[in-house]
N, C-alpha and C positions, 0 to 999 in steps of 0.2 A: 542661720544667719549669723550665728556668732561664728562659724567655721570661715566664712567668707570674708567677715570683717576681719579676723586674725590674719588670714592670708593677704588682705588688702596694706595692712600695717606692718606686716613682718615679713624681712628678707631672709631671716635666719641668721644666726651667730651674731656678729657683731652689728649687723644693721637692725636687729629686732628693735621693733617699735618705731622704724621708720616708716614715713608713707611712701606709697610708689607715686614719686610725682614725674618721674622722667620719662619720656617716650621710649619705647623699645628699640633696642638696637637692630641692624639689620641681621646680625649673627644670630640674635634671640629668635627672630621671625623666622629664620631659615631652619633652627633646631626645632622650633614648635611645629612647622609645616614637616619636617622628617618624622616627627611624632604622630602626625596624623591630626594635630590640635590645629583646625582651621575653623574659619568662621562659614558657617553652612547652617542652612534650614531645610530640614526633612520636607516641611510643608510646601516649599516651593517646589519640589518633585512632584509631590502628591498633587498639588494643583495643577501642574502641567499635564501630566498622566491622565487626572479626570478630565479636563477640558478637551485634550486631543482625544481621548477615548470617545467623549460623547460625540464629537465631530466626526470620528470614524465609524461611528455607530451610525450616524445620520446618513452620512454618504455611502457607506459600504454595508449598513446593516440589512437593507432590503436584497441586494444581491446575495448576500450569506445566507439568508433565510430561506430564499428561493432555492439557493444550491443545496442546502441542507434538506429540503423538502422533497426536491426531486430524488437525491439520493435514497432518502427514506421510502419513497414511493417505488422505487426500482428495486430496492432489496424485499420490500413486503410483496411485491409481485413476484419475484422470483422466488421466494422462498415458497410461497403459497402453491408454486407449481413443482416444487422441488420435495424429494423425498427428504424426511427428518433424519439426520445423521449429524455426528459430530464433524465430518469434514465439511458438510455444508454450512453448519453452524459457525465454525471457524472461517470460513470464507466469506460469510456475511458480515459477522463481527469485523474482520479484517476490512472488508469494504467501507463498512459505516465508521472505522477509527480513522482510515486514511481519508476519507472525504472530510471528517470533521477537523483533523489536523491541518489539511490542505487549506481549509476555509478560516480558521482561527489562527494560524500560525502567523501568516502576514500582518494580521491585526496586532498580536502580542510582539511580534519583531518591530513594528513600528513604536509602538508605547515602550519599549526597552530602550529604543535607540533615543526617544524623547526623554526618558529618565536620565540616561547616560549625558545627554546633550545639557541638560539642566544642572547636572552636577558639575559638569566641567566649567560651565558658565559661571557657577559660584567658585571653585577653588582651583580652576586648571587642571592640567593633566598631573594626577597625584596618586601615587601607587607606594605604600607603605606595610611593612608587616608588623611594626612596632606595636600598633594597638591589638595585636593578637599575642604579644608576649605575656606567659604567667607572672601573675602579680599576687602576693599573699593578701595585699590591701584589698584587693577586689573580693576575696572570700571572708574578709572581716564583716560580720552582720551588724557589728556596733558601729562601725563607719558607714555601713551601707543605710542604715537607718538613719543614722545622723544626716548624711547626704540626702536622703529622700525627703524627710520630715523635717527637718530642723536647720535647712541651709536656706540662704537668701534666695538662691537660685530655684531652689524647688518651689518657693512660694511664688516667684515671678513666672515659672512655667504655669502652674496652677492657675495662676490669674489670666494668663494669655489664654490657656486653653478654654476657661469658662467665657472669655470674652468673645473668643471666635465662634463658640457654639452658639451664644447669644446672637451673635451678628447674621451668621450663616441662616439660623432658624428664622430671623424676621425676614431675611430677602426669601427664605423658600415659602414662608406663609404668604406674603403678598404676591409671589410669583403664583402659588397654587389657587390662590383667589381669584386671580384674574383667569386663570384657565378654567375655574368653576363655572365663572360668570359666562365664559364663551361656548361652554359645553352644551348649554340648554340648547343651543342652536343646532346640534346635530343628534339630539336626542331620537329623532324619528327618521334618521339616515340609515342606509344599509349597513352591513357589517363591515366592508371594505373602507368607507367614510370613516366610521366611527374608529377602527383600528388605525387608520393613517392619522386622524386627530389625536389620539392617544399616544401614538409614537413621536410625533412631532412636539406635541405638548411637553411629554415627558423629557426630550433632548432641551426643549427651551428653558424649563424650569432648572435643569440640570446645569445648562450654560450659564445661566443668572448665577445660582448658587456656586458654581465653580469660579467664576469671575470674581465673586465677593470673596471667596477663599483665596484665588491668587492675589487678590489686594492684600488681604490679610497676611499670606505669605510671605510678601516683599517687605512688609513692615516688620514681620519677624525676622527676615534676613536682615534687615537694617539693625534691629535690636541685637540679633546674634553677633554682627561685627561689631557693633560698639563693645559688647560685652567681652568679645575676645580681646579687642584692643585694651580694656582695663585690665584683663588679667595678665597681658603681656608687660604692661606698665612696670618699671623697675625703682627700686630704691636708688639712691645715690652711691651708696656701698656696693649694690649689685652692679651698677655700671661701671663704677671703679674696677671693681675685681674682673669683670669681664674684659675691660680694657688691658688689664695687665695679662689676660689669658691670650687675647688674640694680637695684641700688637707689642707685648711685652711692658715690663716694668718703667715706669716713666725716669725713674731715679737711675735704673740701670742703664736705660738708653742713653740718658744724659751723661753718664759716666763713660760709657762708650765711645760716644763722640767726642768726648774731651780727650780719651786717649787717642783716638784717631786723628785729631786737630795736633795732638802733640806730637805725634809720629809723623805727621806731614810736614809741620815747623822744623823736625830734627833733619828729615831729608832735604828740606828746603836750605837750611843752613850748611848742610855738608856740599851743597852746590855752590855756595859764595866764593870759596877759592878759585873756581874754575871761571869767575867773571872777569870781563876786560874792564869794566869800569863800573863804579857805583856813584848813581846820581842822589843827591840829598837835598832837604828842604830849608835849612841846612841840619835842622835838629829833629822835626817831628816825623819825617819819613825817609826810607833810604830804599832804592830800588837798584838792584844789580843786574846788569845787562851783560850779553854774551854774544859774540858775533864770529863766526867761522867763515871767512871767504870760500865761495865755491862751495860750500855746504849747506849754507842757510841763505833763504832768499833776503832775509832782514833780521834785525837783531831781535834777540829773545829775553824776554824778562825771566830770569831763572831764581830770584828772590825777591820778596819785598816784603816790607814791616814798617809799624809805626810805634813811636815811643821807645819803649825799651828793647821791642825787638830791632827797631832801626838802628839803636845804638849797638846791639849785638852784631847787626850785620857790618856796620862801620869798624867795629873792633876787630872783626876777622879779615876785612880788607886791609886795615892798617898792617896786620899781623902777616899777611901775605903779599904785602906791597902792590897790593891793586890801587890804581888811582881813584880819588874821591872828588868828585866835580858838585860843587853846589849852584843848582839852579831850580829855583823855587817854583816858576811857572810848570816846567818841564817835569820837575819831580811830583807834583801834585797831579799833572794830566796823566803822567803813566801810572800812578797808584790808583787812581779812578777808573781808569779806560782799560786797563792790561792786567790781566790775570797771570798767575805764574805759569810759566810754561807756553805762553801765548807770544806771539810775534808782535812788535809794535804797528800801529795803524799807519797808513797812509800820509796822514797829515803830520805826523811826528817824526817823520823820514829825515829831514832836513835838518832839524834840531839836535837829534841824535847822531846823524852823520857828522856833524860839525864837532860835538863832544869826542866822538870815536877818532875822527880824523887828527884832533888834538892829542888824544891820548898815544895815538901810533907814532905820531910825530916826537913824543915824548921818549918811545921806545925805538925810535930811529927804525920802525919796521914800515913797509910799503903796506899801504890800506888801499883795498879794492872796492870799498861800499860807496854807492851812488853819488859822488862829489862831482861837479862840474868844473 
């Protein structure tokens, strides 16, 4: 128990002493699954195999017994009429073996499929070899003794096992008690009826005990799932470190984004000298527009900015003799509605066209953008 409690409160290293309060990440769930550490109850497999085995025995047992009996009669009759020799002995043995295998194999195959299906139902399709990898910890006797006798998990498993035995035994006792009371009625019957009663009663008692065992197995699976989730829980430090590993250091990512924004700003500023006009708010925002007749369907925003960036755009515009037009409503609309590199929307065509027409008249240049 001490070992489990230590693992519960310790994430190792810097997070030693921290409680595992965080839900496991998808990455940790996947790593756990790759190692073969999944929520599974072996009792569920055993319960399904037991129940279906009894059902198969009930429905197929008579036919199997008849088949084996006929084969035995045939072998004994032929052996009595044959000369004793090694060849005949091998032939009779082979006949008996083939008959036994052909009778039992379908039942065994069905039970194997049922066991496989119950495993898949619990954990899905999972194949891993990591559980077979060699580890010195598995050979450490002290750790083994501690894990078996002094861990919280071993105490829980012992308590569960005792409880299962008691419950299944109680169910079995009352089932047998009812069978004993019914058996009085067939005491004077012939051997066929007695054997049939014994067979049906045995299957009935077995099914009742199997169903009780299945109910306990399902509860055990719920317990195993809860225990698995508890072991997967993470400390805040573990979650933070895993986030760094899988998504990168947040500080580094923030620095990268800052550099990317800075580079994008520099590229945008470098485009300002190519603008035809800069529209301002007049002081808060500035938008640089460019329009090439015959090459663009509509004017395009090649730079925009607010506050200090707006002042820089205007300074570059003055330096390169680019007209600056103050139009507060249009500047606000362009700043909010249009990103850098996008063309202006239809509803702003007229306002922008009037400004460009004014600019081109100043330059004594013919303007070909949609003015009527």
